[in-house]
Structures are given as C-alpha cells and as structure tokens.
C-alpha positions as CSV (number, residue, x, y, z in Angstrom):
1,M,-5.4,-23.8,-16.3
2,T,-4.8,-21.1,-13.6
3,T,-5.3,-23.7,-10.8
4,I,-2.7,-26.1,-12.4
5,A,-0.3,-23.2,-12.9
6,N,-0.7,-22.1,-9.3
7,I,-0.2,-25.6,-8.0
8,L,3.0,-26.0,-10.0
9,I,4.2,-22.6,-8.8
10,A,3.5,-23.6,-5.2
11,L,5.5,-26.8,-5.7
12,I,8.4,-24.8,-7.2
13,A,8.3,-22.5,-4.2
14,L,8.4,-25.5,-1.8
15,L,11.3,-26.9,-3.8
16,H,13.3,-23.6,-3.4
17,L,12.5,-23.6,0.3
18,Y,13.9,-27.1,0.4
19,F,17.0,-25.8,-1.4
20,L,17.3,-23.1,1.2
21,V,17.3,-25.7,4.0
22,L,19.8,-27.9,2.3
23,E,22.2,-25.1,1.4
24,M,21.9,-23.1,4.6
25,F,21.6,-25.7,7.3
26,L,22.4,-29.2,5.8
27,W,25.2,-28.4,3.4
28,D,27.9,-30.3,5.4
29,R,25.5,-32.9,6.9
30,P,24.9,-36.4,5.5
31,L,21.8,-35.4,3.5
32,G,23.5,-32.3,2.0
33,L,26.6,-34.3,1.2
34,R,24.5,-36.9,-0.6
35,V,22.3,-34.5,-2.5
36,F,25.1,-32.3,-3.7
37,R,27.6,-35.3,-4.1
38,Q,30.3,-33.7,-2.1
39,T,33.0,-34.7,0.3
40,P,33.0,-33.3,3.8
41,E,36.1,-31.3,3.0
42,A,34.6,-29.7,-0.1
43,A,31.4,-28.9,1.9
44,R,33.5,-27.3,4.7
45,I,35.3,-25.1,2.3
46,S,32.2,-24.0,0.4
47,K,29.8,-23.8,3.3
48,T,29.6,-19.9,3.4
49,L,29.0,-19.8,-0.4
50,A,26.3,-22.4,-0.1
51,M,24.5,-20.5,2.7
52,N,24.5,-17.4,0.4
53,Q,23.1,-19.5,-2.4
54,G,20.4,-20.9,-0.1
55,L,19.4,-17.4,0.9
56,Y,18.9,-16.5,-2.8
57,N,16.7,-19.6,-3.2
58,G,14.7,-18.4,-0.3
59,F,14.1,-15.1,-2.1
60,L,12.9,-16.9,-5.2
61,A,10.5,-18.9,-3.0
62,A,9.3,-15.8,-1.3
63,G,8.7,-14.1,-4.7
64,L,6.7,-17.0,-6.0
65,I,4.6,-17.2,-2.8
66,W,4.0,-13.4,-3.0
67,G,2.7,-13.8,-6.5
68,L,0.4,-16.6,-5.4
69,I,-0.9,-14.5,-2.5
70,L,-1.7,-11.6,-4.8
71,G,-4.0,-13.9,-6.8
72,S,-4.9,-12.6,-10.3
73,A,-3.1,-9.4,-9.5
74,G,0.1,-11.4,-9.0
75,T,0.6,-12.6,-12.6
76,Q,3.5,-10.3,-13.4
77,V,5.1,-11.1,-10.1
78,K,4.8,-14.8,-10.9
79,V,6.2,-14.3,-14.4
80,F,9.2,-12.3,-13.1
81,F,10.1,-14.8,-10.4
82,L,9.6,-17.8,-12.7
83,A,11.9,-16.1,-15.2
84,C,14.5,-15.7,-12.4
85,V,14.2,-19.4,-11.6
86,I,14.6,-20.3,-15.2
87,V,17.7,-18.1,-15.6
88,A,19.2,-19.5,-12.4
89,G,18.4,-23.1,-13.6
90,V,19.9,-22.6,-17.0
91,F,23.0,-21.0,-15.5
92,G,23.3,-23.9,-13.0
93,G,22.8,-26.4,-15.8
94,L,25.6,-24.9,-17.8
95,T,28.0,-24.4,-14.9
96,V,27.2,-27.0,-12.3
97,S,25.2,-30.0,-13.6
98,R,22.7,-30.7,-16.3
99,R,20.4,-32.1,-13.5
100,V,19.8,-28.5,-12.5
101,L,18.1,-27.9,-15.9
102,L,15.6,-30.8,-15.1
103,I,15.1,-30.0,-11.4
104,Q,14.9,-26.2,-11.5
105,A,14.6,-24.7,-15.0
106,L,12.2,-27.2,-16.6
107,P,9.4,-27.1,-14.0
108,A,9.6,-23.2,-13.9
109,A,9.4,-23.1,-17.7
110,A,6.3,-25.4,-17.6
111,A,4.7,-23.2,-14.9
112,L,5.5,-20.0,-16.9
113,A,3.9,-21.6,-20.0
114,L,0.8,-22.4,-17.9
115,V,0.7,-18.8,-16.5
116,W,0.8,-17.4,-20.1
117,L,-1.9,-19.8,-21.2
118,S,-4.2,-18.9,-18.3
C-alpha cells in the first residue's frame, strides 16, 4: 500500500511541477491558452498572478517530494502537503472550475487515504 501511495504522491508532485511550468512560463503561449481556456488578452492581464500561482504549485510539489525523500519519516510531511493540495483543489473547484476538483483535489484525497491506510 505504501508503494502505491508513494507512486501516486510522485505523480501529484509531477502534476504540480507541470502546473508550475504552465503558469510561470507558458501562461500566454498557445499551450497555456488552450489548457486554461483563455484569450491572449486575458492571459496578458493575468500573467503576473499566474506566475505567482505557479510558484505556489512548485512549493506544493517540493513539499511532496520532500516527504517522499524522507521515506517512512516523511509521513507527516506527505499528509500536510497532500492536505494543502486538497484545500487548494477544493478552493479552485469552488472558485474557478469544477475540473480542478477532479484534476487536483481528487488524486490528492486518494493519495491521502492510501497514506493513512499504509
């Protein structure tokens, strides 16, 4: 069970690194415009905010990776950062798009359940 939880946590960390790249570097590029369903004008106006959001996603990824590196001693670190991802995902789902619940909060909740079951 621990191995499955760690694999899922690693995938969530990679997903947040992907968010970092999208939000910090590709926000106003074709891929970023497509992923976030924005116009070039809206992306230009919100670019600085997106870069800040991308940085926070990088911190979430770093925390999850830190928990993985610590091994069994990192359980509480994993729980904390997974909880942060869930809160961010629920907030995003309520304020931005319900897709955020499926893409961000649901995988983190599944990983958290697996961590608790391990």
